[in-house]
C-alpha positions as CSV (number, residue, x, y, z in Angstrom):
1,X,-4.5,11.6,-13.1
2,X,-4.4,9.5,-10.1
3,X,-2.2,6.5,-8.9
4,X,-3.8,3.8,-6.6
5,X,-0.5,2.7,-4.9
6,X,-2.4,-0.2,-3.1
7,X,-5.0,-2.5,-4.8
8,X,-5.7,-6.3,-5.1
9,X,-6.7,-6.6,-8.5
10,X,-5.4,-10.1,-8.1
11,X,-8.1,-10.9,-5.5
12,X,-10.9,-13.6,-6.3
13,X,-13.5,-10.8,-5.9
14,X,-12.2,-9.5,-9.5
15,X,-12.2,-12.7,-11.5
16,X,-15.6,-12.1,-13.1
17,X,-15.2,-8.7,-14.3
18,X,-11.5,-7.4,-14.3
19,X,-11.6,-5.8,-17.5
20,X,-14.8,-3.7,-16.6
21,X,-13.2,-2.7,-13.3
22,X,-10.0,-1.5,-15.1
23,X,-12.1,0.4,-17.5
24,X,-14.0,2.1,-14.7
25,X,-10.9,3.0,-13.0
26,X,-9.5,4.6,-16.2
27,X,-12.7,6.6,-16.6
28,X,-12.1,7.9,-13.1
29,X,-8.8,9.4,-14.0
30,X,-6.7,6.3,-12.5
31,X,-3.8,6.3,-14.6
32,X,-1.6,3.7,-12.8
33,X,-2.0,1.1,-10.1
34,X,0.4,-1.0,-7.9
35,X,-1.2,-4.5,-7.5
36,X,0.1,-6.1,-4.3
37,X,0.8,-9.6,-3.9
38,X,1.1,-11.1,-0.4
39,X,1.1,-15.0,-0.8
40,X,2.1,-17.4,-3.3
41,X,-1.2,-17.3,-5.3
42,X,-1.7,-13.5,-5.2
43,X,2.0,-12.9,-6.2
44,X,1.7,-14.9,-9.4
45,X,-1.5,-13.2,-10.3
46,X,0.1,-9.9,-9.9
47,X,3.1,-10.8,-12.1
48,X,0.9,-12.1,-14.8
49,X,-1.3,-8.7,-14.7
50,X,1.8,-6.4,-14.9
51,X,2.7,-8.4,-18.1
52,X,-0.7,-7.7,-19.4
53,X,-1.2,-4.0,-18.5
54,X,1.4,-1.4,-19.2
55,X,-0.1,0.9,-16.5
56,X,0.0,-1.8,-13.6
57,X,3.0,-2.3,-11.5
58,X,3.6,-5.1,-8.8
59,X,4.7,-5.3,-5.0
60,X,5.6,-8.7,-3.9
61,X,5.8,-9.8,-0.2
62,X,4.4,-12.0,2.4
63,X,1.5,-10.9,4.5
64,X,2.1,-11.1,8.3
65,X,-1.2,-13.0,9.1
66,X,0.4,-15.7,6.9
67,X,4.0,-15.3,8.3
68,X,4.2,-18.8,9.6
69,X,4.0,-20.0,5.9
70,X,7.1,-17.9,4.9
71,X,9.8,-20.5,3.9
72,X,13.4,-19.7,3.0
73,X,12.6,-20.8,-0.3
74,X,9.7,-18.3,-1.0
75,X,11.8,-15.5,0.5
76,X,14.3,-16.4,-2.2
77,X,11.5,-16.4,-5.0
78,X,10.4,-13.0,-3.9
79,X,14.1,-11.7,-4.0
80,X,14.3,-13.1,-7.5
81,X,10.9,-11.5,-8.7
82,X,12.2,-8.2,-7.5
83,X,14.6,-8.0,-10.1
84,X,11.4,-7.7,-12.7
85,X,11.6,-4.1,-14.0
86,X,7.7,-3.7,-13.0
87,X,8.2,-4.8,-9.5
88,X,8.5,-1.5,-7.5
89,X,8.1,-2.4,-4.0
90,X,8.5,-5.2,-1.3
91,X,5.2,-6.0,0.5
92,X,2.9,-5.9,1.9
93,X,4.7,-7.2,5.2
94,X,4.4,-5.6,8.7
95,X,2.5,-6.8,11.8
96,X,-1.2,-7.9,12.5
97,X,-2.3,-8.5,15.9
98,X,-5.9,-8.8,15.2
99,X,-5.7,-12.3,13.8
100,X,-3.7,-15.3,15.6
101,X,-2.7,-17.5,12.8
102,X,0.9,-16.6,13.1
103,X,2.5,-15.8,16.6
104,X,4.0,-12.4,17.0
105,X,7.5,-13.7,17.2
106,X,7.1,-15.2,13.8
107,X,5.5,-12.3,12.4
108,X,8.2,-10.2,13.4
109,X,10.9,-12.4,12.2
110,X,9.2,-12.3,8.5
111,X,9.1,-8.6,8.8
112,X,12.8,-8.3,9.7
113,X,13.6,-10.6,6.8
114,X,11.7,-8.6,4.2
115,X,13.1,-5.4,5.4
116,X,16.8,-6.9,4.8
117,X,15.4,-8.2,1.4
118,X,14.1,-4.7,0.5
119,X,17.6,-3.3,1.4
120,X,19.3,-5.9,-0.7
121,X,17.1,-5.2,-3.8
122,X,16.9,-1.4,-3.1
123,X,13.2,-1.2,-3.4
124,X,10.9,0.7,-0.8
125,X,8.7,-1.7,1.5
126,X,5.0,-1.6,2.0
127,X,3.7,-2.0,5.6
128,X,0.7,-3.4,6.9
129,X,-0.1,-2.7,10.2
130,X,-3.0,-3.6,12.5
131,X,-3.2,-3.1,16.1
132,X,0.7,-3.0,16.3
133,X,1.4,0.6,16.2
134,X,4.6,0.7,18.5
135,X,5.9,-2.3,17.6
136,X,5.9,-1.4,13.9
137,X,7.7,1.9,14.9
138,X,10.3,0.1,17.2
139,X,11.0,-2.6,14.3
140,X,11.6,-0.1,11.6
141,X,13.8,1.8,13.8
142,X,15.8,-1.4,14.8
143,X,16.2,-2.6,11.4
144,X,17.1,0.9,9.9
145,X,14.4,0.8,7.5
146,X,15.0,4.5,7.0
147,X,17.5,3.5,4.2
148,X,14.9,2.4,1.7
149,X,11.8,3.9,3.0
150,X,8.3,3.2,1.8
151,X,4.7,3.3,2.6
152,X,2.6,3.0,5.6
153,X,-0.3,1.4,3.9
154,X,-3.9,2.4,4.5
155,X,-2.5,4.3,7.7
156,X,-5.1,4.4,10.5
157,X,-2.9,5.5,13.3
158,X,-2.3,8.9,15.1
159,X,-0.5,11.8,13.9
160,X,2.1,11.1,16.5
161,X,2.8,7.7,15.1
162,X,2.5,9.2,11.6
163,X,5.2,11.8,12.4
164,X,7.4,9.0,13.6
165,X,7.0,7.1,10.4
166,X,7.8,10.3,8.4
167,X,11.1,10.6,10.3
168,X,12.1,7.2,9.1
169,X,11.5,8.3,5.3
170,X,8.1,6.7,5.1
171,X,5.2,8.1,3.0
172,X,1.7,8.1,4.5
173,X,-0.9,6.2,2.4
174,X,-4.8,7.1,2.9
175,X,-7.7,5.0,1.6
176,X,-11.3,4.7,1.9
177,X,-11.5,5.1,5.9
178,X,-10.6,8.8,5.4
179,X,-14.0,9.3,3.6
180,X,-15.8,7.8,6.8
181,X,-18.1,10.4,8.8
182,X,-16.7,8.9,12.3
183,X,-13.0,8.5,11.0
184,X,-11.4,11.3,13.2
185,X,-7.8,10.0,13.2
186,X,-7.5,9.5,9.2
187,X,-8.9,13.2,8.9
188,X,-6.5,14.6,11.3
189,X,-3.5,12.8,9.4
190,X,-4.8,13.8,6.2
191,X,-4.5,17.4,7.3
192,X,-1.4,17.0,9.2
193,X,1.2,15.1,6.8
194,X,3.3,17.1,4.5
195,X,1.7,16.9,1.0
196,X,5.0,15.7,-0.5
197,X,4.7,12.5,1.6
198,X,1.2,11.8,1.0
199,X,-0.1,9.0,-1.1
200,X,-3.7,7.7,-2.2
201,X,-4.8,4.1,-2.4
202,X,-8.0,1.9,-2.3
203,X,-7.0,-1.3,-0.7
204,X,-9.7,-2.8,-3.2
205,X,-11.7,-5.0,-2.9
206,X,-11.4,-4.0,0.7
207,X,-12.4,-1.0,2.8
208,X,-14.7,1.0,0.0
209,X,-15.1,4.7,0.7
210,X,-18.3,6.2,1.6
211,X,-20.9,6.0,0.2
212,X,-19.9,2.7,-0.9
213,X,-18.9,1.4,2.6
214,X,-19.6,-2.3,3.2
215,X,-19.5,-3.0,-0.7
216,X,-16.9,-4.3,-2.9
217,X,-14.0,-1.7,-3.4
218,X,-12.7,-1.0,-6.8
219,X,-9.7,1.4,-7.8
220,X,-12.1,3.9,-9.5
221,X,-13.2,4.9,-6.1
222,X,-9.6,6.2,-5.2
223,X,-10.9,9.5,-6.7
224,X,-13.3,9.7,-3.7
225,X,-10.3,9.5,-1.4
226,X,-8.3,12.3,-3.2
227,X,-11.6,14.5,-3.1
228,X,-11.9,14.0,0.6
229,X,-8.2,14.9,1.0
230,X,-8.7,17.9,-1.3
231,X,-11.6,19.0,0.9
232,X,-9.9,18.6,4.4
233,X,-6.8,20.3,3.1
234,X,-8.7,23.2,1.2
235,X,-7.0,22.4,-2.1
236,X,-8.5,21.3,-5.3
237,X,-9.0,17.8,-6.3
238,X,-6.5,18.3,-9.2
239,X,-3.7,19.5,-6.9
240,X,-4.0,16.6,-4.8
241,X,-4.2,14.1,-7.8
242,X,-1.1,15.7,-9.1
243,X,0.8,15.8,-6.0
244,X,0.2,12.3,-4.8
245,X,1.0,10.9,-8.4
246,X,4.0,13.0,-8.4
247,X,5.0,11.6,-4.9
248,X,4.1,7.7,-6.1
249,X,6.5,8.2,-9.1
250,X,9.4,9.5,-7.2
251,X,9.1,6.8,-4.5
252,X,8.7,4.0,-6.7
253,X,11.3,5.2,-9.3
254,X,8.8,5.5,-12.2
255,X,9.9,8.0,-14.9
256,X,7.2,9.9,-16.7
């Protein structure tokens, strides 16, 4: 059985057919999922979904693109939600240098605050990184994020960056891009990361794997990610599914 460690079932793209999407995921071996909330609207929906479905869990945090909107009140609200038994991580947080809505210094401040929050509530942190590899690594070191660890979500960096993150107690999560024919780095990472530190995800509705690239992603497609990793590592799909699910349970503190 599979564990999709990062999905946005709270996205507008799933409003019309959420039940069907979940049914297809279950048919494709997806046993559990973490629904990630990253602003006020998506956090509220994530919390509603975990109350409705017993196999869903939530992560609550504030996206770096919207860091400029993270008030002290919202940070306090996130901390309060973290006490919910089905909230298993803080995030997604991190740095995103692709968009310019939030200045870099504002993003870094929001990132630091959420790492501190994660430490206070003793939950792992989910890291969003876009075009900010070294700043992410440096900030995680400065804030001693090793104490709580977490996930480098939809990791797109080099093996060298992955190794630095592994040393800081982070797991590496791979999504749709590992299936892309021209995606050299994710394939190298899939082969290099120790199996007990690897996770799978979709980031649905974004980043659909081959052969659905460019279309709406959905959690059922995490099976394609696991199958690709199995092929790259010369393992069986069942071995990858079992190990990545075990890794997720251990990281999120979910007893089976």
